[in-house]
N, C-alpha and C positions, 0 to 999 in steps of 0.2 A: 349430328356429332361426328367429329373426326376419327374413326373407329382405329385407323394406323396411329394417330399421335397417342392415343388413350393406352395402347398395347405397348408402343415403343417407350412411352412414360414409365409404365410399371415394370416393363424389363430391366430398364437404367435404376429405377428404384432398387430393385434387388441386387444390382451391382454395388449400388453406392451403400446400400446396409452391409454387405459383405467388407467392405473397405472401412466401414466405422466399425465394425464387430473387431477388425483388425486391431484396433487401439487398445483392446483389451489384453493384448501381448503386453502393453506397459503396466498392467495392472499387477500390483504388488501385495495385496491382501486377501488373504486365505480364508476368509469366512463365508459360508454358503449364501447367506442372506446378503452380505455386502455384494457379492459377485452378482447376483440374480439382480439387485438395484441397480450395478453398473450398467448392466446387460440391458435394462430396461430403459435407462437412460442413454445408451447408446443409440439404440432403435428407436426412442422417441425424438432424439436430437434428428436422425437421418429422415425419419417420415416428417417431422415438422419444417425440415428444410425443401422438402419435395412437395409439401402442400403449398409453401410459398412459390415454387416453382411453376406448379400447376395454375394457381392461379394469375399468375403473371404472363405464361405462354397462352391460356385457353383464349384470352382476347385475341391471338392470331391464330387458331384453329381453323377457322374458315378457309384460309390461305392455302389448305389442304398438303401442299410440298414444303413451303417456306417454312412452318411452324416444325416441320420434320427437321430440317438442317439446322434451322435456328436452336431448339431444343438438342440436337445433338452435340452442337457447338458448346452449349450450357454445361451439358452433361459430362463431357469429355473435360473442359477446364475444371469442373467439380472435382472429379475422380482424380485428377493429375494433383489438383491443390491438396488433396485429402492425402496423397500418397507421399508428396513433399514434407506435408505438415507431419505425418508419421515420423519421417526422419529427423525432422527439426526437433520434435518431442524427444526422440530418442537421443540426441546430441545434448540438448539444452533444457530438457525437463520443463518446457513451455511450448504452447504452440505458435503458429505463426502470427506476428504481429511488426509494426512498422519498423522496429528495431532491427531485427531478425532481416527482414526484407532489405534495410540498408547494408547490411553485412552481407548478403548474398550478392548484392548489384554493386558491391565497392570492389574492386580487382585487389587494391591493397589489403583489405582485408581478408579476402579469400585468399592470398599468399600466405597469410599468416594460419590459416585454416589448415590448409595444404591437404586439400581432399583427395588428390589425383586426378587422372582422366577417366578411371573406370567408373566412377559416380556418372558423369555427364554421359559416357555411351550408354550405360544402363536407363538413364532419364530419356534418352534419345529413343532408344528401342523400346519403351514403356508406352511413349507418347505414340510411335509408329503404330504398336501393337493394339492401343485402345482405339486409334482412327479405323483400322482394317476390321476391328471386332464390331464397333459400332456400326459401320456400313453392312456387314455380312448380317446383323440383326435386322436392321432395317429392310435390307433386302427379302429376308425371311418371311418376314411379316407383310409385306406388300404382296408377296406372291401368293400369301393364303386365302382361300375362297373367302368370300364376305359372310355367308351365313356361318363358317366355322370361326372366323374373327369375332363375330358378335356373340355366339356362344361362349367363347373362351372369354372375353372380356366381362361377362355377365357372371360367369361362375367366379372369376378374380374378384371382381367387386364383392360377391356375395361372401367370400372367404377372406378378405382381409378388412373391411371398415371396419366392423366392430372389433377384431382384436387389434386393429391398430389404435381404435379410440379408447380400448381399456388400457393398452400399453403407455399410452400418452399421459392419461389421467391418473392410473395407478404409480406412475413414476413421480410426476409432480406434487402428489399428495403425500408420497412415502419420502420424497426429499424434504418437502415442508415439514413434515412432523420430524423427522430426523435432526434436520437444524434446529426446530423449536425445542427440542428436549437434548441437545448437544451430544447426539450419537455420531459422535466423530468419525468411529472405525468403518458409519455406513456413509459418511460425508467426503471423507478424503480422496475415495478411489474416483471420483465424479471428475476430477481434474484431469484426467486423462482424455476426457471427451472433449474433441474439438467443437468449437461453437455452442456447447453447451450453455442453456440460459435456465439457472435456478427460479425456482418460486419458493418463496419462504412467507412464514406466517406470523412472524414475531412480532410486528408492530401491531398488526390485527389482534392477534392473542393478548397484547398487553393492553389494547385501548378499549376493547368490546368485552374482553373476559378476565380482565384483571391477573393474567399471567405475570409471574413475576421473573424474570430473567436472573434474577440475583440467585434465587435457591437453585436454578439448573446449573448457574457458573459454579458455585460451590460444591454441587453433588456430580459435576461432570469429571469424569476419570479417563485419562487417555489411555486407550488400549490399542491404537494402532498409529503410527506415523509416518510419514513420507519424507521425515528428516534424518540427516545424520550432522547432527548439533549437539554438541560442539564436536569438532573433527576428532579431538583426543581426550583425555581426562586431564582434568586442570592440575596443575601441580604449582604448591607453593614453595616461595623461597623460605628459608628458616629465618632469615632477617627479615621481619616485618615490619611496616611504620605503624605507628599508634595514633591513630587521628578520627575524630568523628567526620560524617559527611553530611551536608544539608545542602539540597539544591531546592532554591527558591526559582519559581518559575510562574510567569503571568501569560496567560492566552492571548495570542494576536498582537504581541508587541513586536513592532518593526524597529529595526535599526536605527531610523533616523529620527525616531522620536524620544531616544534616549538621550537628553542633553539636560545642560544646568536649568534650563527654563522649567521645562515638565518635571524632570525628574532629580532633583537636588540631591535624596538621599542615595540614590543608586549611583551617582556620580560620586559622591563622597565616597562611598564603598570603593568606586573604582580605584582611587588613590592607593588601596592595599591590595589591590588585585592585578591580575593580567588581564588586560582587556584585548579580546579578539576583535580584529577590524575587518576580515574577511569570513566570518562564520555563517554558515547556512544549515537550514533545517533540513532532515530528509523528506520531507514532504509539506504541501501547502496547507494542510488541514491537519486537526487536533489527533486524529488516529493514527497518521502516517509520521507526524513531526515525533511524538512521544515515543511510538515504537522505534525510530530509528534512534531515540536517544536511551531508552532503557536497554535497548538489546544491541546496540552498535551495528545493526543490519541495515542494509537497502529495505525499503519499504515494501519491493514487491513481495517479500518474504511474509507478510503481514496475514495472507490468507492461507497459507501453510501453517503457520504458528496458531493460527485462530483456530483450524480445523484439528490441529493436534493437540491444543491445551499445554504447548510445550513453553516451560518455564525459562526465564532467562539467566545466563550465567552470572550476573551479577549478582543477584539475590542468593544463588547457590554459594557464591563465593563469601558474602556477607552474615549468611547464617553460618557457613563453616567456620569462619572468623568471629562468631559470637557477637555481633552486632545486633543492637535492640531497633527495628526497624519501625518505621512509622508513613505511612501514605496518607497525606490530608489533601485532599480534593475537593473543591468548591462545586465540581461536578460530579452527577453519578458515574461511577466506574463501571456500570452495566453498560453504558452507551457513551461513547465508544466501548466496546466490548474488553477492556482492560482486565477485568476479573477473570478471563477465559484466556488472556495473553500474559502481559507484563507482570500481572498481581495474581496469578493463578496458584502460586504455592505460598502466598502470604496473606490470603484471605482475611486474616483475622486482625491483621494489622492495618487495615483498612478503615479511614473514618472520611464519610462521604454523605452522611445523613443529615445535610445542613437546609434549614428551612428560608423561603423569602427569595426577594430579588438577587441576582448576583451580586451586587455590592455589599447585602446582608449577609448572603453566604460567605463572600471574601472575610468579612469582619469576623464572623464566626472560626472561619478556619484560621484566619491569624490568631486568634485568642486560643484555641485547640492548640496549636503549634508553640504559643508562650506557655500555657498551662502546663504542656508536657516537659517544658524545658526544668520544670520545678521538681519532677520526679526523680527520687532518687534512685538511679539505676546501678546497682553494684556490680563490679568486674565486668560491664559491658561497654563497648563504644556505642556512638550514635548515629544511625543513619536516617535522615527525615527527607522527604520530597514532598514539598508544598505547591499546590497548583490553584492559581486563583483565576479567576473567571471574568472579572469586570469588563477588562477593554473588549473581549470579544460581544459582550451583550450592550456595551456603550453604558454602562451602568454606572450610577454614582450616587449618593446621598443627595436629598432635595437642596441642602445647604452648602453642597459642594460645586455648584453650578457657576464655577468661576469665569468660564468664558462665555457666560450669557448663552447658552443655546434654547433655542426656541422651544416650548412645551407643545409640540404639536404630533399629529400622527403621520410617521414617514411610511411611506410603500416603498421598503428597500429594492424591489424589484424594479422599479419603475425610475430608479436614481439615474441621472445622466451627469455627463461632467459639467453641463450647463444648468442644470436644476439648482433652484435656491435649495431645495432639500439636502443639497450634499454638503453647503457649509453648517447646516444643523448637525448632521452626523460627524462631520470632522470637528467640530467643537465638543459634542458629546464623548467622543472618543478621546479628546485630549482631557476632558474633566475626569475620566475614568482612568486616563494612564496617570494623571496626579493623584488620584484616590489611592491607587495600587502603590503608587510612590511613598505615600504616607504609610500603608501598612508594610513594606517593605523595611522601611526605617524603624517602626515597632519590632518587626522581628529580631533585624540587626542588635537593636539596643537590647532585647532581652538575652540575645545570646552573651554580648558583655556584660550585662547584669549579673547572668549566671556563670559566670567566669569559664564558657565555652568558645569565645569567638577567637582567641589566639591559637588554640590546638584544636582548629577545623579546619578541613577544605570546604570550601562554600563557593556554590555556583549559585550565577544569576544568567537565566536566559528565558527563552518563550518556545512554544511547540510550533510558530510559523510567524510569519508576518500579516500586516493588513494594508492593503493599496485603497486609495481613493482616485483614482485614474491617473496616478503619477504615469504610469508607463502603459495607460490605454485601459484597463481594468480596475474592477470594483471588488471591494472586499478580499475574500482568500478561498482558496480552491477552484479559483476561474481562471489561472495562468501561473505558470513559473516564473512569473516577474521577480526582480530582484526586491520589489517591494512587499511579496508574499511570501520569500524564501528567506531574505537575508535579515539575520536576528541576532540580537545582542547576546553576547557570551563572555562572561567576567567568572574569572577564579581565582578566590583569594587561598593560597598555599596555606599549610598549619605553620606555625613557627618554626619548627623542626626542619622546615624544607624552604623556608623564605631566602635564607641566604645562598640556595642553590643557584645551577644555571638552567633552570627547568624553563621551559616555553620561551626560550630566546627565538625559536625558530616560527611563532605562530604567525607573524605578520609577513613572512616571505612567501607564504602560498594559502591557498584555501582552507580553511578548516570547516569540520561538518558535526552535526550531531553523530553518526557514526563513529566520529573519533573519542567521543567524551568516555566512552564504556571502556576501551582498551587503555586508555590515558590513566582513567582512575583504577583500573586494575594492575596496573603495572607499577603505580605507586604502593598500593596493597601488597604485593610481592608474587604476584601471578607471574611464573618463569615462563609459561608458553608464548610462543608468537601471537599476536593479536590474529593472525589470519587463521588462526585454529578454532576460532570464535566468533570473529568480528569481520565485517566487510572495511571497517575504519581501521586507522593507524594511531600509535602512540605519538601524538603531538607535544610531549614532553621528550622525547626520542631528541638526539642531536642530528640525526640523519633525515628527520621528518621535513617531508616536502610531499605536495599533491598539486597535479597537473588540472584536475578536473574534480565536480563533485556530482554525484546521481542523487535524483528526487524523483517520487513518483506520488501518484494517487491513485484513484480507482480506475481509471481506464488510460493514464498517460505517464509516460517516463520523460524524465529529461536529463539532460547531460550538460551540465554548467561547467564554461573556464570563466576567467577572466576577461574574455573578449565575446564569446557567442554562448547562447543557451539553445539547445537543441531539443526539439519536442518530439516524442513519435508516440502515436496513438495505439491503444490494444482493442481498440472496437474494431470488429470485423469490416464495418462500412466506411471506417477511416483508416484503413490499412495503408494506402498509400499518402497519408496525410504527414508528411515529414516536414517540419518548419525548422529553420534556423534563423534566430533572434539577436539581436546586439544585447549584450548584458545589461548594459545601463542605461538604455532607452527603450529596450524589449520590440523595436523596429523590425520587421522579417526584413531578412536580406537572401532575397532569392539567387542570387549569385554565389552564395557560400553553401559548401557542403560540411555535414559532420566530420568530426575528427573518426576516421575507421578504426584506428588503433584502439582510441578511447572505448569505442562501442563495442568492439570487440573482447576487450578486458572487463567491462560491465557485465556482458552476457556471462562469461564464465562466473564473474563474482555472482552472479544471480543464479546459478545453479550449484553453486560450490556446496551447500549445505543440505542439498536434496539428494534423497536415494536414486 
């Protein structure tokens, strides 16, 4: 055993743990229990990181001297990166990721940040100080007598192994239980910890112990929040519009599939509507697409809003304006966790307990919507959001197989561009689109029958697109390609607004799901600027113009323009994986760089509503 390496390793572990604990300076919650758990999480993350280092470096321990200098380099780089991350978090409220690195390494962007010379001098001094400090530690260890080193190493091992194991196990179980029971005051502070990897038990609890997330969502109460949302109280204009709002959405409908061949009812509706040609979802999966639509916020806020159970401004305004609210979803709203985010303050207005295959649930959802239209709701305007699911599951009734898709098992994970199974899936997708279009037609017909069509704002859209290798990928949540982000968007204005000039700017620039809420609220009479509660803009404004669109998912961010799509990873192991793709083909262009001005603007927007 290399005793010098063992002691040098433990000395650096203590230094790194101190730096990790410095992140508690960003801790803004003030309960004793949450502080203790966050402290344990901080220590656990540092210890786990060094366990990984130890396993990687141990194979070089036989080299005696080289392992010492190799480990010294790794320890210095780690500590410097943590110190940089400390200040990055202070500035932007999130940790180092590929997007931040791009800003740091871009001269144009750094000119806008205007950090000055002093931070660079301080950084240089810190680096030199760390190098000198490391060499002094190493020399001190080398000069110690071998018996003394062995005794010291043995005593340290005896004192730290069990406590460190206890810290890791206790912290992971505590976080998992806090997540399971929606103890958001305990969960939220963990975001200050760099490299933190959470452990949750939600799926295991539901699968093996029958734990019902719905009950927890309904009982969950926000006690602490790391949000400042909205930035100011919402103020309404005295002159208010009086109209119903219906949002009819279908899962996984890409823009290019909406045409006379597959969606004749939607195309008939489009004759009465504003049709958006360059409209994009805020994410390439349901969770992030719906979040961006309901909140008008960038999808990176999902995690903070989930942890805080923060309700959207949209439903706050609708409730104050005496709207009868109805959420009808073919998919369960516990997963994704919309009951803890989008619908947290309207739990009793949700209907999502439908049974059967996706097409059967869609039929039940449609009928539920139609039945609700016949109810006599006095002195109230209506808001309904209906979400169908058939295209996502390639689902349709047995007698609706008009494209003759083969009835065979398909391994979706093994599908390739050349496989025969791909054609089967495409045919199933088209069948499901045609089926959903018929349901859409039934809902529009019901609105007309009940004399609600004319005096209503009606939106048709989707949460994200669906790709079949048109741009090199399959499905959704696999890339930020146009096929996965570009979605249909149509708005039929109420009769009172149809002769206005609203929407004249919509096809001169990009529009996004983030723009829907500020646009609706502006029509309802909200006086605040959209920037007070949204990352989007009012696309009914005469001055509306948008040069880029931002989208995100679990681990990646994307900045989309009409020419390029820049993708940035949030994963620690892919922190240098910046990619620029052509918007239309999604082919990677290694010669192009992201627009640093747009990137800096996105980073500012992504911290705007954080404390």
